[in-house]
C-alpha positions in Angstrom: 41.6 29.6 254.1 42.2 26.9 252.6 43.4 24.6 255.6 40.7 25.8 257.8 38.1 24.6 255.6 40.4 20.8 255.3 40.6 20.8 259.1 36.7 21.6 259.6 35.8 19.2 257.2 38.1 16.0 258.6 36.8 16.9 262.2 33.7 16.7 260.9 33.7 13.6 259.4 35.7 12.3 262.6 33.0 13.2 265.1 30.0 12.2 262.9 31.4 8.9 262.9 32.4 8.5 266.6 28.9 9.7 267.6 27.5 7.1 265.3 29.8 4.1 266.4 28.9 5.0 269.9 24.9 5.6 269.2 24.9 2.2 267.8 27.0 0.4 270.4 24.6 2.4 273.0 21.4 0.5 270.8 22.9 -2.6 271.1 23.3 -2.3 275.0 20.1 -1.6 275.2 18.6 -4.3 273.0 20.7 -6.5 275.0 19.6 -5.7 278.4 15.7 -5.5 277.4 15.7 -8.1 274.9 18.4 -11.0 275.3 17.1 -12.1 278.6 13.3 -12.3 276.7 14.5 -13.7 273.5 16.8 -16.7 275.7 13.7 -17.6 277.7 11.4 -17.9 274.6 14.3 -19.8 273.5 14.4 -22.1 276.4 10.6 -22.6 276.4 10.8 -23.6 272.9 13.2 -26.0 273.4 11.5 -27.7 276.3 8.2 -28.0 274.3 10.6 -29.6 271.5 11.8 -32.0 274.3 8.5 -33.0 275.6 7.3 -34.1 272.3 10.0 -36.1 271.9 9.9 -37.4 275.2 6.2 -38.6 274.4 7.5 -39.9 271.0 10.1 -42.0 272.7 7.6 -43.5 275.0 5.0 -44.0 272.6 7.7 -45.9 270.3 7.2 -49.4 270.2 10.4 -49.7 268.4 12.6 -49.0 270.8 11.9 -51.0 273.7 11.5 -49.5 277.3 14.4 -50.2 279.7 16.6 -51.1 277.0 20.1 -49.7 275.9 18.6 -48.2 272.9 15.8 -46.7 275.0 18.6 -45.2 277.6 20.9 -44.0 274.6 18.0 -42.2 273.1 16.8 -40.8 276.9 20.6 -39.4 277.7 20.6 -38.0 274.1 17.3 -35.9 274.7 18.6 -34.8 278.1 22.4 -33.5 276.7 20.9 -32.2 273.1 19.0 -29.8 274.7 20.6 -29.4 278.1 17.6 -30.3 280.2 16.6 -32.5 283.3 14.1 -35.1 282.5 11.7 -37.3 285.2 9.4 -39.6 284.9 6.8 -40.9 287.0 3.7 -42.5 286.8 0.4 -41.9 288.5 1.5 -43.2 291.9 4.3 -40.8 291.9 7.2 -43.5 291.3 10.1 -42.8 289.4 9.7 -44.2 285.5 13.4 -42.3 284.4 15.2 -39.5 285.8 18.4 -37.7 284.5 18.7 -36.9 287.8 18.3 -38.1 291.1 14.9 -37.5 292.7 14.2 -35.1 295.2 11.0 -33.8 297.2 11.3 -30.7 295.6 10.6 -32.6 291.7 7.9 -35.0 293.9 6.1 -31.5 295.3 5.9 -29.9 291.8 4.6 -33.0 290.4 2.1 -33.4 293.2 1.0 -30.0 292.9 0.4 -30.4 289.2 -1.5 -33.6 289.6 -3.7 -32.5 292.2 -4.7 -29.0 290.5 -7.8 -29.7 289.1 -8.7 -31.1 292.4 -11.4 -28.9 294.2 -9.9 -30.1 297.7 -6.7 -28.5 296.6 -6.5 -25.4 298.3 -3.3 -24.1 298.5 -0.6 -23.4 296.2 2.5 -22.1 298.5 4.6 -24.4 296.6 4.6 -22.0 293.5 5.6 -19.2 295.4 6.6 -16.0 293.1 6.5 -18.9 289.8 5.7 -17.0 286.5 3.1 -19.5 284.5 4.1 -19.0 281.0 1.6 -21.4 279.1 -1.3 -24.0 280.1 -2.5 -26.4 277.7 -4.5 -29.3 278.5 -1.1 -31.8 278.6 1.2 -29.3 279.8 2.1 -26.4 282.1 5.3 -23.8 281.6 6.4 -21.5 284.2 9.6 -20.1 285.6 10.8 -20.8 289.0 13.4 -19.5 291.2 15.9 -21.7 293.5 17.0 -20.2 296.3 19.3 -22.7 297.6 21.3 -22.9 293.9 20.3 -18.8 293.5 19.2 -19.4 289.8 16.3 -19.5 287.5 14.6 -22.4 285.7 12.1 -23.0 283.5 9.9 -25.8 283.9 7.7 -27.6 281.9 5.3 -30.4 283.7 3.1 -32.3 281.6 1.0 -35.8 280.9 2.4 -38.3 278.2 -0.3 -40.1 276.3 0.3 -43.2 278.2 -0.8 -41.4 281.2 2.8 -40.8 282.8 3.5 -37.2 284.1 7.0 -35.9 282.8 8.7 -33.5 284.7 11.4 -31.1 282.4 13.8 -28.6 283.8 16.2 -26.0 282.1 18.4 -23.5 283.6 18.5 -20.2 282.5 22.5 -20.1 283.3 23.0 -16.7 284.8 21.8 -14.7 281.7 21.6 -11.7 283.7 25.3 -11.7 284.4 26.2 -12.8 281.1 24.3 -9.8 279.9 26.4 -7.1 281.9 29.2 -9.0 281.3 28.3 -8.5 277.5 27.7 -4.8 278.2 31.1 -3.6 279.6 32.6 -5.8 277.0 30.2 -3.8 274.4 31.3 -0.7 276.0 35.3 -1.5 275.9 34.8 -2.4 272.4 33.2 1.1 271.8 35.9 2.9 273.7 38.3 0.8 271.6 36.5 1.4 268.0 35.8 5.4 269.0 39.8 5.2 269.1 41.0 3.5 266.0 38.1 4.5 263.8 38.5 7.8 264.8 42.3 7.7 263.6 41.3 5.8 260.6 38.0 7.9 259.5 40.6 10.9 259.8 43.1 9.7 257.5 39.9 8.8 255.1 38.3 12.3 255.4 41.8 13.6 254.5 41.6 11.0 251.6 38.2 12.5 250.4 38.9 16.3 251.1 42.4 15.9 249.2 40.3 15.8 245.8 37.8 18.6 247.2 40.2 20.9 247.9 41.2 20.0 243.9 38.2 21.2 242.8 38.1 24.2 245.0 41.7 24.8 243.2 40.1 24.2 239.6 37.1 26.7 240.7 39.4 29.2 241.6 41.6 29.3 238.8 38.5 29.4 236.5 37.6 32.9 238.2 40.8 33.8 237.1 39.6 33.0 233.8 42.1 30.1 233.4 40.6 27.3 231.5 43.6 25.3 230.9 43.0 24.0 234.4 41.1 20.4 234.3 40.6 17.7 237.0 42.7 15.1 236.3 41.0 12.6 238.7 40.0 9.3 237.9 37.4 8.7 240.9 34.9 6.5 240.3 32.4 8.7 242.3 30.4 11.7 243.2 33.6 13.7 243.4 34.9 12.1 240.1 31.6 13.5 238.6 31.4 16.7 240.1 35.3 16.8 238.5 33.8 16.2 235.1 30.9 18.6 235.4 33.6 21.1 235.8 35.9 20.2 233.1 32.4 20.7 231.5 31.5 23.6 232.8 35.6 24.9 232.1 35.4 24.2 228.1 31.3 25.5 228.3 32.6 28.7 230.0 35.7 28.6 227.2 33.7 28.5 224.6 30.7 31.3 225.7 33.5 33.1 226.4 35.3 33.1 222.7 31.6 33.4 221.5 31.4 36.9 223.6 35.1 37.8 222.1 33.9 36.7 218.8 30.5 38.6 218.9 32.3 41.8 220.8 34.6 41.4 217.4 31.7 41.1 215.5 29.6 44.5 217.1 33.2 46.0 216.2 33.0 45.2 212.9 29.5 46.1 212.8 30.7 49.5 214.1 33.1 50.2 211.6 30.8 48.9 208.6 28.3 51.3 209.9 30.7 54.4 209.9 31.6 52.6 206.1 28.0 53.1 205.7 27.8 56.6 206.8 30.9 57.6 204.8 29.5 56.0 201.4 26.0 57.2 202.5 28.0 61.0 202.2 30.0 59.9 199.1 26.9 59.0 197.7 24.7 61.7 198.2 28.0 63.5 196.9 28.3 61.2 193.7 24.7 61.4 193.1 24.4 65.6 193.6 27.5 65.2 191.3 26.2 63.1 188.4 22.7 65.1 188.8 24.2 68.4 188.7 25.4 68.8 185.0 22.2 67.0 183.5 20.1 69.2 185.1 22.2 72.2 184.5 21.8 71.4 180.4 17.9 70.7 181.0 17.2 74.2 183.0 19.5 76.0 180.3 18.1 74.5 177.2 14.6 75.0 178.6 15.3 78.7 179.5 16.4 78.7 175.4 13.1 78.0 174.5 11.3 79.9 176.9 13.0 82.7 176.0 12.8 81.9 172.2 16.8 82.1 171.7 16.1 81.0 168.4 13.1 80.7 166.1 14.6 78.3 163.4 12.5 75.2 164.0 15.8 73.3 163.6 17.1 74.6 166.9 14.0 74.7 168.8 13.8 70.7 167.7 17.6 70.6 168.8 16.9 72.1 171.7 14.1 69.7 172.8 16.2 66.6 171.7 18.9 67.5 174.2 16.4 67.9 176.9 15.0 65.1 176.3 18.4 62.8 176.1 19.9 64.3 179.1 16.2 63.4 181.0 16.7 59.8 179.7 20.1 59.8 181.0 18.9 60.7 184.3 16.0 58.8 184.1 18.5 55.5 183.6 20.9 56.3 186.3 18.2 56.5 188.7 16.7 53.0 187.7 20.2 51.8 188.2 20.6 53.2 191.6 17.6 51.6 192.5 18.8 47.9 191.1 22.1 48.3 193.0 20.5 49.4 196.0 18.1 46.2 196.1 21.1 44.2 195.4 23.2 45.5 198.3 21.0 45.1 200.4 19.6 41.9 200.0 16.1 43.4 198.9 16.1 41.8 195.5 16.6 38.0 196.4 18.6 35.9 193.8 16.1 32.9 192.0 18.2 30.3 190.9 16.9 28.3 188.4 18.5 26.3 185.5 19.2 27.8 181.9 21.4 27.5 178.7 23.7 30.3 179.0 24.4 29.8 175.5 20.8 30.3 174.1 20.6 33.3 176.7 24.2 34.9 175.1 22.8 33.9 171.5 19.3 35.7 172.3 21.2 38.6 173.3 23.4 39.0 170.4 20.6 38.9 168.4 19.2 42.1 170.0 22.1 43.8 170.5 23.9 43.2 166.6 22.2 46.5 165.4 24.0 48.1 168.4 27.6 47.3 167.1 26.8 47.8 163.1 25.7 51.1 164.3 28.6 51.6 165.6 30.8 49.8 163.0 32.3 47.2 165.2 33.0 44.2 164.6 31.0 41.5 166.6 32.3 37.8 167.4 30.6 35.0 169.1 31.9 31.5 169.0 28.1 29.6 169.4 29.0 26.1 170.6 26.5 23.3 172.2 23.9 23.8 175.0 25.9 24.7 178.4 23.1 24.3 181.1 24.2 26.8 184.6 22.7 27.5 187.3 21.6 31.4 188.1 19.3 34.0 188.3 18.8 34.3 184.4 16.9 37.7 184.5 19.8 38.9 186.4 23.0 37.1 184.7 21.5 38.9 181.5 21.9 42.3 183.0 25.5 41.3 184.1 26.0 40.4 179.9 24.5 43.6 179.0 26.7 45.6 181.2 29.7 44.1 180.1 28.5 44.2 176.2 27.7 47.8 176.8 30.7 48.5 178.5 33.0 46.8 175.7 30.8 48.8 172.8 31.6 52.1 174.3 35.4 51.4 175.1 35.8 50.2 171.9 37.1 52.1 169.1 35.6 52.4 165.6 36.2 49.6 163.9 37.6 47.5 167.0 36.3 44.0 167.4 34.0 42.5 170.6 34.2 38.9 171.3 32.0 36.7 173.5 33.4 33.5 174.3 32.0 31.1 177.0 34.4 28.2 177.8 34.6 25.5 180.7 37.0 25.9 183.0 39.0 22.9 184.5 36.6 22.9 187.6 33.4 22.5 185.5 32.5 25.9 186.1 31.1 28.3 183.2 33.2 31.1 182.1 31.5 33.9 180.0 34.1 36.4 178.8 33.4 39.8 176.7 36.8 41.0 175.3 36.8 44.3 173.6 39.8 45.4 171.6 41.6 48.9 172.7 43.7 50.6 175.1 43.9 48.7 178.7 42.8 50.2 182.0 45.1 51.5 183.9 46.5 49.6 186.7 45.6 52.4 189.7 42.1 51.9 187.7 41.3 48.3 187.8 40.8 48.4 191.6 38.4 51.2 191.4 36.0 50.4 188.7 33.4 48.3 190.6 32.9 51.2 193.2 29.9 53.1 192.7 30.2 56.2 190.1 33.8 55.4 189.5 34.7 56.2 185.7 38.0 55.6 184.5 37.7 57.8 181.5 34.8 60.7 182.1 35.2 62.5 179.0 34.3 59.1 177.6 31.6 58.2 179.9 29.6 61.3 179.7 29.7 61.2 175.7 28.0 58.1 175.6 25.5 58.7 179.0 27.4 56.3 181.6 26.8 56.9 184.9 29.6 54.5 186.8 26.8 52.4 188.2 26.7 49.6 185.6 29.7 47.9 187.2 28.6 48.3 190.8 25.2 46.0 189.8 27.9 43.5 188.0 29.7 43.4 191.8 26.3 43.5 193.3 24.4 40.2 191.4 28.3 37.9 191.1 28.5 38.3 194.8 24.6 37.8 195.5 25.9 34.5 193.5 28.9 33.7 195.3 30.7 33.3 191.9 33.7 34.7 190.8 34.0 37.7 188.3 37.0 40.4 187.2 38.8 42.4 184.6 42.0 41.1 183.0 44.4 43.5 180.7 45.8 41.5 177.6 48.3 43.1 175.0 45.7 45.4 173.4 42.4 44.3 174.3 40.3 44.1 178.0 38.4 41.0 179.2 35.8 41.3 181.6 34.3 37.5 182.8 32.2 36.0 185.4 31.5 32.6 186.0 28.3 30.1 187.2 28.2 26.5 188.3 27.3 23.8 185.7 24.1 22.3 186.1 
């Protein structure tokens, strides 16, 4: 298939070249046959008119006396330069000057010119088939044919300023024969040019089609998604430009296919995430149902007890009401936490970054939470330092500190300690840590404590009403800030931390 295309292009180029060449040669031959004779004749006519003016000037030039050597030389130069014959006669038809021997034909021509305005001059048989080109007040130009010489002549018969009559004649020199010879030569040139030009254009066309076939091969490789194929030519022409465009198209297609593959992978990831979300939704419903089941059962049981008047003791009734209120408060707190976590995870609660003093925030929170530590007989240690400005959402960062602090208070033993430290890391970030004494978190629980509803110690969580959502809220807030957070087990203590950008 490639070979047929290649031969077709080369043949097409060759045929077009030969036909174009032959058309140009034919056009030249046509112009040669129709225009050259007219052009040559007009050139001769203009040369004779010019010669007439120079002869007139010569005979009226007082600086060059008549019948001197200088006059003869100038007269001879005119006849030689213009390739004409010149005869000058006076009004009596006596020859004044002539470059050729006088003859009856010349005298007859002059007589005809002298008598052409005479009313008694009624015959012009001497003119024969002459063609008059131009007639003025001082001269007449015509073309005549001399049967004795078998040639055509252009003649000028005019009057000089001094009254003499001049006869100038120039032969056409067989222009028609020259035209026929020229056309035969052009035909010979056309045949030779067609042969050698056809061979040359065939070679040139192969050089042109070679890169085109290379581009065809390149496109075939691109069709097979082989984008390593590149056009390596350096032609500074349309083919080179096309090759560069195809290289760019190859790169663009490669990038586009890569993007499509990435988009396909992202779509697969989205489908996987959707499946995970479905699984999480199912787990969420199951966990919420499980978490709500106990407080609902407690509320229902104590409410039924109050309705059935299980105890008439006012203190018992008050205890029943307190239990119902406490369980309802736990349920309300869990629902609020779930709403907060849902808004954070689904981007409905945007982070509002602002510059604030983290030291002042911690100091104010400790002041408000001091009573909680004293009620649990816990020693609260806070190393107050100078101001430390950071970037973050002040409201949500305070919620992170609250969750860390509440988690520490509920997991430290009575008489234990809770330390809050704020330090500057090596890269300049603010690192806030909440450390509580007590048993470390089990290794199997470390990676799970950030998961919703996960409780490392369910009995203790139940005792203080923990829902297992607080650390999930911390995770969502810190990931929205794109900052580090985590937990570290120490010897006899546990540290929860997070970091913020300095301001």
